[in-house]
C-alpha positions in Angstrom: -5.4 -2.8 -17.7 -3.0 -2.7 -14.8 -1.5 -5.6 -12.9 -0.1 -5.3 -9.4 2.4 -7.5 -7.7 3.1 -7.0 -4.0 6.0 -8.2 -1.8 7.6 -7.5 1.5 5.1 -8.9 4.1 6.1 -11.2 6.9 6.4 -11.7 10.6 8.1 -9.2 12.8 8.2 -8.4 16.5 6.6 -5.3 17.9 8.8 -2.3 17.4 10.3 -3.7 14.2 10.1 -2.6 10.6 8.9 -3.9 7.3 8.8 -2.4 3.8 6.1 -3.3 1.4 6.5 -2.9 -2.4 4.0 -3.0 -5.1 5.0 -2.9 -8.8 2.5 -2.1 -11.5 2.7 -3.4 -15.1 0.5 -3.0 -18.1 -1.2 0.3 -18.8 1.0 2.2 -16.3 1.1 5.5 -18.1 -2.4 6.4 -17.0 -2.0 5.6 -13.3 -3.0 8.3 -10.9 -3.1 7.7 -7.1 -1.4 4.7 -5.5 -2.1 3.5 -2.0 -2.1 0.8 0.6 -5.1 -0.6 2.4 -5.3 -3.3 5.1 -7.9 -5.7 6.4 -7.6 -7.4 9.7 -9.7 -10.5 10.6 -13.3 -9.6 11.2 -12.8 -5.9 10.2 -13.5 -3.9 7.1 -10.7 -2.9 4.7 -9.3 0.5 5.5 -7.0 3.0 3.9 -3.6 3.1 5.4 -1.8 5.6 3.1 -2.1 7.0 -0.3 0.1 9.1 -2.6 -1.1 11.1 -5.6 0.6 11.3 -8.9 2.1 14.6 -7.8 3.4 13.2 -4.6 0.8 14.4 -2.1 0.4 11.9 0.7 -2.4 11.0 3.1 -2.2 8.7 6.1 -4.6 7.0 8.5 -4.3 8.7 11.8 -2.8 6.0 13.9 0.1 5.3 11.4 1.2 8.9 11.0 4.8 9.3 12.1 5.4 5.5 11.8 4.6 4.7 8.2 5.9 6.4 5.1 4.5 5.9 1.6 6.5 6.7 -1.4 6.5 6.0 -5.2 9.0 5.6 -7.9 7.3 6.5 -11.1 10.2 5.3 -13.3 9.8 1.8 -11.7 6.0 2.0 -11.4 6.4 1.0 -7.8 4.8 2.2 -4.6 6.4 1.5 -1.2 5.2 1.5 2.3 7.9 1.7 5.0 6.5 0.6 8.3 8.4 1.4 11.4 7.6 1.0 15.1 5.1 -1.7 14.2 2.4 -2.7 16.7 0.4 -5.9 17.1 -2.7 -3.9 16.0 -1.0 -3.4 12.6 -1.4 -7.1 11.9 -3.5 -7.5 8.7 -3.4 -8.3 5.1 -2.1 -5.3 3.2 -3.4 -4.6 -0.3 -1.9 -2.3 -2.9 -4.4 -0.2 -4.8 -4.0 2.1 -7.8 -6.5 4.0 -9.9 -6.3 5.3 -13.4 -8.3 7.4 -15.8 -8.2 6.0 -19.3 -10.3 7.3 -22.2 -12.4 9.2 -19.7 -13.2 6.1 -17.6 -12.1 5.4 -14.1 -10.5 2.1 -13.2 -9.5 0.7 -9.8 -7.1 -2.1 -9.3 -6.0 -4.3 -6.3 -3.0 -6.4 -5.5 -3.3 -9.9 -4.2 -2.5 -8.9 -0.7 0.5 -9.6 1.6 0.2 -10.7 5.2 1.9 -8.6 7.9 1.9 -10.1 11.3 3.3 -8.3 14.3 4.0 -10.3 17.4 3.9 -8.8 20.9 
């Protein structure tokens, strides 16, 4: 199994920046994609950004150019650098990783970290 620990959330003013980190432990050798989702009150959880094991990235449209996802495979860590934050970015952010182990697919979630952007 894989365990995920997130950090880096907090309160920031509009226009500010935050960096989220998520470190995986356990069966990390079989991790494939890593990503960040968010869920605002009363809304569904949505994909913010993802990065494949080969470094290919994918972003939600309204964060392109403001957010950057990266990963350090040696540290089993994925980052989300968030710049030019807007109040509508306020949400709980969740780290997600998937793995294929012994031909089975597994999906793991972090505990979530609150990001609040004040206007």
